[in-house]
C-alpha positions in Angstrom: 2.8 -12.7 -35.0 4.0 -15.5 -32.7 2.3 -18.8 -32.1 3.2 -20.6 -28.9 3.4 -24.3 -28.8 1.8 -24.9 -25.4 -1.3 -27.1 -25.4 -3.7 -28.6 -22.8 -5.8 -31.6 -23.0 -9.6 -31.1 -23.6 -10.4 -32.1 -20.0 -7.9 -29.7 -18.5 -8.9 -26.8 -20.7 -12.6 -26.9 -20.4 -13.0 -27.4 -16.7 -16.0 -26.4 -14.6 -16.3 -22.9 -13.3 -14.6 -22.5 -10.0 -16.7 -23.0 -6.9 -18.1 -19.9 -5.3 -15.5 -18.4 -2.9 -16.2 -17.9 0.8 -17.5 -14.4 0.2 -19.8 -12.8 -2.3 -18.0 -11.8 -5.5 -17.0 -8.2 -5.2 -18.9 -5.8 -7.5 -16.8 -2.8 -8.6 -18.4 0.4 -7.5 -17.4 3.3 -9.7 -18.2 6.9 -10.3 -15.7 8.2 -12.9 -16.9 11.8 -12.2 -15.8 11.6 -8.6 -12.5 13.1 -7.4 -11.8 9.7 -5.8 -11.8 7.8 -9.1 -8.7 5.6 -9.6 -7.0 4.9 -12.8 -7.5 1.2 -12.8 -4.5 0.6 -15.0 -2.5 0.8 -11.8 -3.9 -2.7 -11.1 -2.7 -4.2 -14.4 -0.4 -7.2 -14.2 2.4 -8.0 -16.5 2.1 -10.5 -19.4 3.9 -13.3 -17.5 1.6 -13.0 -14.5 -1.5 -12.8 -16.7 -0.5 -16.0 -18.6 -0.3 -17.8 -15.2 -3.7 -16.5 -14.1 -5.8 -16.8 -17.2 -8.0 -19.9 -17.5 -11.1 -21.1 -19.4 -14.2 -21.9 -17.5 -17.7 -23.1 -18.2 -20.8 -22.4 -16.1 -23.2 -25.3 -15.6 -26.2 -22.9 -15.5 -27.1 -19.5 -16.9 -25.8 -16.5 -15.0 -26.5 -12.8 -15.3 -23.2 -12.3 -17.2 -22.7 -15.7 -18.8 -24.7 -18.4 -20.6 -24.5 -22.0 -19.5 -22.1 -24.3 -21.3 -20.3 -21.5 -23.2 -16.5 -21.3 -22.5 -15.4 -17.9 -21.1 -12.2 -16.3 -20.0 -11.7 -16.5 -16.3 -9.2 -15.8 -13.5 -7.7 -18.7 -11.6 -7.1 -16.4 -8.6 -9.7 -14.7 -6.5 -7.1 -12.0 -5.9 -7.6 -10.9 -9.6 -10.6 -10.0 -11.7 -11.3 -9.9 -15.5 -12.1 -6.5 -16.9 -13.8 -5.8 -20.2 -12.2 -3.1 -22.3 -13.3 -1.7 -25.7 -10.7 -0.1 -28.0 -10.6 1.0 -31.6 -7.4 0.0 -33.5 -6.4 1.4 -36.8 -5.3 -1.0 -39.5 -3.3 1.6 -41.4 0.3 0.3 -41.5 -0.7 -2.8 -39.5 -2.3 -3.3 -36.2 0.9 -4.2 -34.2 -0.4 -7.2 -32.3 1.6 -10.3 -31.4 -0.3 -13.4 -30.2 0.6 -16.3 -28.1 -1.4 -19.5 -27.7 -1.5 -20.8 -24.1 -3.8 -23.7 -24.8 -5.2 -25.3 -27.9 -5.1 -28.4 -30.0 -8.8 -29.1 -29.9 -10.9 -30.0 -33.0 -13.6 -27.4 -31.9 -11.0 -24.6 -32.1 -11.4 -23.8 -28.5 -8.3 -22.5 -26.8 -6.7 -19.7 -24.9 -4.8 -17.0 -26.9 -3.4 -13.8 -25.4 -1.6 -10.8 -26.7 2.2 -11.3 -26.2 3.4 -8.0 -27.6 2.1 -4.7 -28.9 3.4 -1.8 -31.0 2.2 0.9 -33.3 -1.6 1.2 -33.5 -2.4 -1.4 -30.9 -0.1 0.3 -28.4 -1.7 3.7 -29.1 -5.1 2.2 -28.6 -4.2 1.0 -25.1 -3.9 -2.8 -25.6 -1.2 -4.3 -23.4 0.6 -7.7 -23.4 -1.4 -10.2 -21.4 -4.8 -9.1 -22.8 -7.0 -11.6 -24.6 -9.2 -10.6 -27.5 -12.8 -11.6 -26.9 -14.5 -10.2 -30.0 -14.0 -7.9 -33.0 -16.5 -5.5 -34.5 -16.6 -3.8 -37.8 -18.5 -0.5 -38.3 -19.8 0.6 -41.7 -21.4 3.9 -42.5 -23.6 4.0 -45.6 -25.3 6.9 -47.3 -28.8 6.7 -48.8 -31.6 9.0 -49.7 -32.8 8.7 -46.1 -29.5 9.9 -44.8 -26.5 8.4 -43.0 -26.8 4.9 -41.4 -24.4 2.9 -39.4 -24.2 -0.9 -39.2 -22.1 -3.1 -37.0 -21.1 -6.7 -37.2 -19.7 -8.7 -34.3 -17.2 -11.6 -34.6 -16.7 -13.7 -31.5 -13.2 -15.1 -30.7 -13.3 -15.6 -26.9 -11.5 -18.7 -25.9 -10.3 -19.5 -29.4 -7.0 -21.0 -30.4 -4.2 -19.1 -32.2 -5.2 -20.1 -35.7 -8.8 -19.1 -35.3 -7.9 -15.7 -33.7 -5.2 -14.7 -36.2 -7.3 -16.0 -39.1 -10.2 -13.7 -38.0 -7.9 -10.7 -37.5 -6.5 -11.2 -41.1 -9.9 -11.9 -42.7 -11.2 -8.3 -43.1 -11.0 -6.5 -46.4 -8.6 -3.6 -46.8 -11.4 -1.1 -47.0 -12.1 -1.7 -43.3 -9.8 1.0 -41.9 -10.1 0.1 -38.2 -11.5 -2.6 -35.9 -13.2 -2.4 -32.6 -11.6 -4.9 -30.3 -13.3 -6.1 -27.1 -10.5 -7.3 -25.0 -10.4 -8.9 -21.6 -7.7 -7.9 -19.1 -6.5 -9.4 -15.8 -6.3 -6.9 -13.0 -5.4 -7.2 -9.4 -8.3 -6.6 -7.0 -7.6 -3.6 -4.9 -7.9 -4.4 -1.2 -8.9 -2.6 2.0 -7.2 -3.4 5.3 -9.7 -3.0 8.1 -8.8 -2.9 11.8 -12.0 -3.9 13.7 -12.2 -2.9 17.4 -14.5 -4.9 19.7 -15.7 -3.5 23.0 -13.0 -4.5 25.6 -15.8 -6.1 27.7 -16.4 -8.7 25.0 -12.7 -9.8 25.1 -11.1 -12.2 27.5 -8.5 -10.6 29.9 -5.2 -10.1 28.1 -6.7 -10.6 24.7 -6.3 -7.7 22.2 -9.7 -6.2 21.3 -8.5 -5.5 17.7 -8.7 -7.8 14.7 -7.3 -7.0 11.3 -9.1 -8.3 8.2 -8.7 -7.7 4.5 -11.6 -7.0 2.1 -11.7 -6.6 -1.6 -12.8 -3.3 -3.1 -16.5 -3.6 -3.9 -17.4 -6.0 -1.1 -20.3 -5.4 1.2 -18.9 -4.4 4.6 -21.2 -6.4 6.8 -21.0 -9.6 4.7 -17.3 -9.2 4.2 -16.6 -8.9 8.0 -18.9 -11.8 8.9 -17.4 -14.2 6.4 -14.0 -13.4 7.9 -15.1 -14.3 11.4 -16.1 -10.9 12.8 -19.1 -11.2 15.2 -21.9 -8.6 15.5 -23.2 -9.1 19.0 -24.9 -6.0 20.3 -27.4 -7.1 22.9 -29.1 -3.7 23.5 -29.3 -2.6 19.9 -32.5 -2.7 17.9 -32.7 -4.4 14.5 -31.7 -2.6 11.3 -34.7 -2.0 9.1 -32.7 -3.1 6.0 -31.0 -6.3 7.1 -32.8 -7.3 10.3 -29.5 -7.5 12.1 -27.4 -5.2 14.4 -25.0 -3.9 11.9 -24.1 -0.3 12.9 -20.4 0.5 12.9 -18.4 3.6 13.8 -15.9 4.5 11.2 -12.9 6.1 13.0 -10.7 6.2 9.8 -11.2 5.7 6.1 -14.8 7.0 5.6 -13.6 8.2 2.2 -13.1 4.6 1.1 -16.8 3.9 1.5 -19.6 4.4 -1.0 -21.6 7.6 -0.5 -24.3 7.4 2.1 -27.9 7.1 0.9 -30.6 9.5 1.9 -32.4 7.1 4.2 -29.2 6.1 5.9 -28.2 9.7 6.2 -31.4 10.6 8.1 -30.8 7.7 10.4 -27.3 8.8 11.1 -27.9 12.5 11.3 -26.7 12.6 14.9 -23.9 10.1 14.3 -22.0 11.2 11.2 -19.2 8.7 11.9 -21.6 5.8 11.8 -22.7 3.6 8.9 -25.0 0.7 8.4 -22.5 -1.9 7.4 -25.2 -3.8 5.4 -25.6 -0.7 3.2 -21.8 0.0 2.9 -19.4 -1.0 0.1 -15.7 -0.7 0.7 -13.1 0.5 -1.8 -15.5 2.9 -3.5 -14.2 3.8 -7.0 -11.8 0.9 -6.7 -9.7 2.6 -4.1 -7.2 0.9 -1.8 -6.4 2.0 1.8 -6.8 1.5 5.5 -10.0 1.6 7.6 -10.4 1.5 11.4 -13.9 0.9 12.8 -15.8 -0.1 16.0 -18.6 -2.6 16.2 -21.2 -3.6 18.8 -21.5 0.0 19.9 -23.8 -0.4 22.8 -21.4 -2.8 24.5 -18.8 -0.1 24.9 -18.6 1.2 28.5 -18.6 4.9 29.5 -14.8 4.7 30.0 -14.3 3.1 26.6 -16.5 5.7 24.9 -14.5 8.7 26.2 -12.5 8.2 23.1 -15.5 8.3 20.8 -18.8 10.1 20.7 -20.3 7.6 18.2 -23.5 5.9 19.4 -25.7 3.3 17.9 -28.9 4.9 16.5 -30.7 1.6 17.0 -30.0 1.7 20.7 -33.0 0.2 22.3 -32.8 0.9 26.0 
């Protein structure tokens, strides 16, 4: 196993968590039983790219997925996300893991260690170079008069230096035939390219009524459009019961990239199957990438404009 020599100062390693970006953090929307499910390994990055993107962060307050003041593996780039992956690796004949320390040299053993190479059992288990081991588990099955029982023990090694990580990997007795490794992996966020069409009447003469924006898979459509400067201004539309805004859009292309419509929304849109409430819509369903074309401010379209589309705003208030 290889030990890199790179090190960072304590102040540069344990920096504050990055400030919230200008949009809500995308939440992956997945249904693995769906025909649209994507093999997310297509979004993996190579080891060199992962080494540049990995960082260690600390949150100043408790979050749903992270306790305050506890170092955690993070991505420097909002174009990438950290995925949690659980694998079982046999120890028979060696695990086949090479490690590289990207940051260390601290007395508290905190650091940043990644997998630099895999072979044999680790490769078969699905670990790839660029992953970082967050924790290890042992599973033990014992027999007693009451029957079979299973116990598990968890060993944390997230954001640890090389010596601590390799020491833990090597510390288990030979009778432990396999280890459960909880690894973290850098992946590229899949993106959705959206062409937004405004009513021509809302555009100055000679100005194109189309704007193209890019959203991340998992983003809320309404919020994602608004944070990128798209303006919902539909004077004659009633307010949406969910968000209180005027958020209906007509999807001319890419409906399959949206999350399935809910029962209430489906009833609202029964006469407008091309329409969605943007406040109830997530893009990039099942972590898909692709292109979307949609219209907004539907009541502002004139009769001539609407010859190309039969979509109407169900919240039309005239």
